[in-house]
N, C-alpha and C positions, 0 to 999 in steps of 0.2 A: 536509356530510360528514365519512365517517368518515376516519380518520386512518391510515392501517393501520400508518404507521413506528412510530406510540407503540407503547410497549413494554408486558408485565406488569409490572406494579410488585411482585408478591411475590418477582420470582425474586433470587436472590440472588446472581447473577455476572452484572455489567454487560455483559461481550460476551469473548468467544472468536474469536482472530482464527488461520484458517487460510492457510497458504504459506510458500513458501520460507525454509528456515533459509538466510540468509547471511551471510558474515563480509565487512564493506565494507572494500577497502582504499582509502583514500582517498590519492589523487597529485595533486599540483599538476605541469602538462605546459605547453608551449608550446605553440601551433596546429602547428609544426612537425610534432611528433611525431605528431600524427591523421594529416599527411599520408604519412610514412615507415610509418608499420603501415596505410594505406589503411582508415584508418576514418573513417565523415562526422558530423562535431559533430551531438553530443545524440542519438544512437543509441544503441541499446540491444543489443549483439552476442553471441550465443552462442559461444560458444569452449573449446578443448578441456583438457586438462591442459597438455599442451605448449606451447600458446600462451601461454598464463599464465603459466606458467613463464618463454620467450620475454619478456613485455612487464615482467615484475614486475624480470628482470633489467638491463632498460636503463631506470629509473625508480626515484626515492626516494619513499617510503614516509612518507605526515604523519601518517596516523590511522589507527587499526583498530579495526573497531562492529559489534556481533551487529546487520546489516541485516536486507535483504528488506523491501518495500515494506508487507505486511503488519504484520510485526513493527514496523517504525518505527511506523505508526500504535498499534498495543498498546501500545508503550514509550510513547508521545506521553499516552494516555489511564491507564495506569498512573502518570504524572507529574502528571498532575493531579487523583489522589487516587480514581481511580475499582479497583475490586475486577477484574481482566482475565486471563486466561489466553492462551497463545500456543502454538499446534502447531505441529510445524515437521519434519521428519528431519534428524538430523546422526549422523555417524559417531563411533567412541568416538575420535577423534583431533586433532591438535591445536588445527585451528580448530574443530571440534565441540565441545572441551573451553572453548575461548575462549568460543564463543558461550553456552553454557550458565553459565557464570560471570560475562556481561556482560548478560546481558538480565536476569537474576534481581535485578543491584543496583539496577533501576528499581523492584523489588517486584512485577514481571509473574512470575504465574507459569507455569513452564515445565517439564512432569511427564514429558516424552516422555523415553523411555528410548532413547541412542544407540544404534545398530546397533554390530555386531560385524565384518560383512561387509559387500558392497557396495562400490560408488562411494565416494571424500572426502569429507568433508563440502563443500558448497559456497559459494565464495564469488565478490565482485562487486569488477573493478578499475576504480574509478570514475575517471574520468580530469578532472582539472578546468583549464580554461582559463582564460587573466586576466581572458576579457569572465563569468567565474563560470558556463558552460555546463558540462552533464556530460556526459560521453558515456562510454556502462558497457560490459565487457568481462567477460559473467559465466560462470561454469564453474558447472553446476547439481547435479553432481557427487549427494551422497545425497537431494539434494531430488527431484528426475525421480524417483528410485524412492517418493518420497511412494504410501501405496497405503491405504484403509481400515483395517486392524490397529494403523495409528500413533494411531491414533482413538481417545479414550475418549469414547464417543458419550453416554454418558452425561452426561456434564457438560454437552453443550449443550441438553439437556432444561431446565438448570438456568438456562441465560444469557438475559440480556434480548436478547440482538444475536449473531448468528454473521456475521463478516467473514468475505470469502472475496475471493481474492488474483486474478485474470485471468491472471498467470503459470503459475499451477499449469494453464492449460488446456493447455500445451505436452505434456502426460504422460497419458498414458493412463490408466495408474492412479492418477495424483494425481486424473483425472478422474472413476473411478469413489467416489474417496473424496470428492471435493468432490460427488459429488451426491446418496450418501448419508448426507451431512451434512445438505443441503439438506432433503433428505426429511424426514430427523428431526427440523431445526430447525420442519418447519412443521406438522407435526404436533403440535410441542409448543407453538404459539403461538412460538415465539422468531423476531425480524422480522431479514430475512436482507440484508447489504448486499453490495454487489460492486463492487468494483471493477477498474473495465478495463486500468489495469494499462499499459499501451503500444499505441499507433496499429498497428505491425508488429504485436501480440499480436491487435488487434483485425481486423486484415485476413486474418491466417491462419486466426484462428474466426470470421466475420461470422455467419453463420448460426445454429451451434449457441448462440454468444453469447444472442443473439435466442432461439433457443428457452429456454433457462436462464433469461431476465428474464423471459420473460412466463407461464414456469412458476411459478417460485420468489420472486423475488425482487422486495422490497417498496422499497431506495434504491440508487441509482444514482451513484457517484462518479470522472468523468471528466472530461479536459482538452479543449478545443477541437479537436484534429486526432484523438483517439479518437471525440469525436462525428462530426466528417467522413469518418473512415473504417466506421463505424458503418452511414450512413444511406448512403452512398456519395455524397457532397454536396461541393460545397467550398465553401459557402456557409452559416456559421454561421447565420445570419437563416431559411435555408430549411427550419431543421429545428425550426422549434418544433413544428409540429403533430406532428411522430415523435417529437418530446422531452413531449410532453404527454401522449402513449399511450401512451411507454415503461412505463414503472410509476407508482407513486404519488408518488415525489419521487427529481427526478434534480438531481444537481448537478456546472454545469459549470464545470471553473477558468479563467481566461482568465490568468493571468502577472501583470502589469503591468495589465492592464485588470481586474482584479477577477474577480467569480464572480456565475453565475446559477444562480437556485434555485427549481428550477421545480415546483411542486406542483402538479399537471392545468393548467387554467389559467392559474395564478396564478405570476406571474414576479417573482421580488423579484431586485433588480440590489445585489450587494456590492462597494464600494469594495476594492480592496487599500490594504492599509498597510505602509509600509515602513521598517524600524526603526532602519535605520541604512545604510551603503554596503552593497552586495550581493557576498559573498563567494562564494556557493556556494550554486547554487540546488536541491543533491541532498535529495532527501526531499519539498522543500517540500510537494510533493501528499499525501504521505501525512499530513504531521504539520496540513497543512489539514483532514482528512480525523476527526484524532484530535481538533480543536478543534470541529469541529463535531458530533461524536457525543457530545461530552463535553455539550453543549448538549442533544441530545435525548433524551441519559441522564436529564438535571434537568429536561425537560419545559420548555426554556425555550422562546420562538420562535422559526418560522426563522429570523428577522432577527437574533436577537440570538445563533443556531446561526454563521449567517454572518459573524460579525463576529468572533466567538472564535476561527473560523475564519482567519481574514484575521491576526488579532494573531499567533497562534500563528505560519503562515506567514510572515509579514513579518520574525518576529523571527529563524527559521531558516536565513533565506537572507542572515542577515547575519555568519555563520561557517559555519569549516567542518564537514562531518557532518550528520548527522542526529539526534541527540543536542542538547537545547537544553543552553547551558552556562548558561542561568541559570532560577529556578524558574518555570517556567509557569503556576503558580496563582497567583503574586504579581502578573507579568505582565498576566494578567486583572484582576484586580481593580482 
C-alpha cells in the first residue's frame, strides 16, 4: 500500500504552518467567572475588542505567549529540532511585536511582515478553571484579514509538509489563501495536514471541510467531538467506516482515553501518558500533533509517532500554557 503521508526526503523545510497569529493571555479563574460572563466551560467564543477589554479588566493575567493552534504545533516541532516556519498575519502593534519576538525564541522562522493598517493583532483570553479545563474568548483581529498576499508561496514548494488550521476557514479571505496554498502544495508533492481545530468550527463548515479533505488533504488531526460533528453522529464507534475513507491518515485524540491512528482499515490504539498532575489542557491537541508530525518527519512507525505525541501532550497538561517548560527532545529520549 502506498503511504501517501510519507514526505519527499529532498525538501529542505520540514513543515510550514498557516494559521491565526494570536497572543494567548492565560488567566486562572473560578467557575463562577464563567457563569457571570455567560460562558460555557470548554467553549471557544469569538469576541470583539470591547468584550476583550471588559474581560481583561476583571481578571489577573498569569502568562502571555505567542499562540494560535497552528503556531503551537509549529513551535513544538521547532523545539524538537525541526526546520519549520509559521505564516500568520499580525499588525505593527504591541501584541504583534510580542508575537513576532516570542515565536522566534523557539527558532521558528516567522517572516510575515506586520501590516500597518487594518485590525489590531489577534489575542485569545484563555480562562483556566481549577479542573484544568480551558474556555477561550478570542478576538481574531488582524488574523481574519489573512489573505493570499500574506503567504510566500515559493517556500511551500520547498516544504515536506503544509499544516493548515481549521479556524482560518471562518474568514473568506483566509479561505482563499488556504486553498491556493493547498493547490501549490499538491502540485509540489508537499503533504497537506489539516487540524479540524474545534467542533463548533466543524459545525459551521462541515460540507466545505469534507470537500477540502477529499480534494487536498493527506492527514487529518481531530478530537472525538470534532469527528462526531463532521459525520453528524453521536457515537465514535459508528464513525469507523467514515474515518477509514476520509483520507490516508486520521488521528483522533480522546483526552485521557488516549488516541486512535486510523490508516485506511488499520486502527492503532495509543494510550495516554500523563507526566504529573493536570494543571491546564491548553494546547494539548496542538502539541500532540507536533509530536506526531516529528515522528513522521523522521519516518518512524505510526505507533512510535503516536507514543511520542502522547508523551508531548502528557507533559504540556502538567503546566500552564502551550509552551513546554522542559526540553521536549530530552523528554522523548
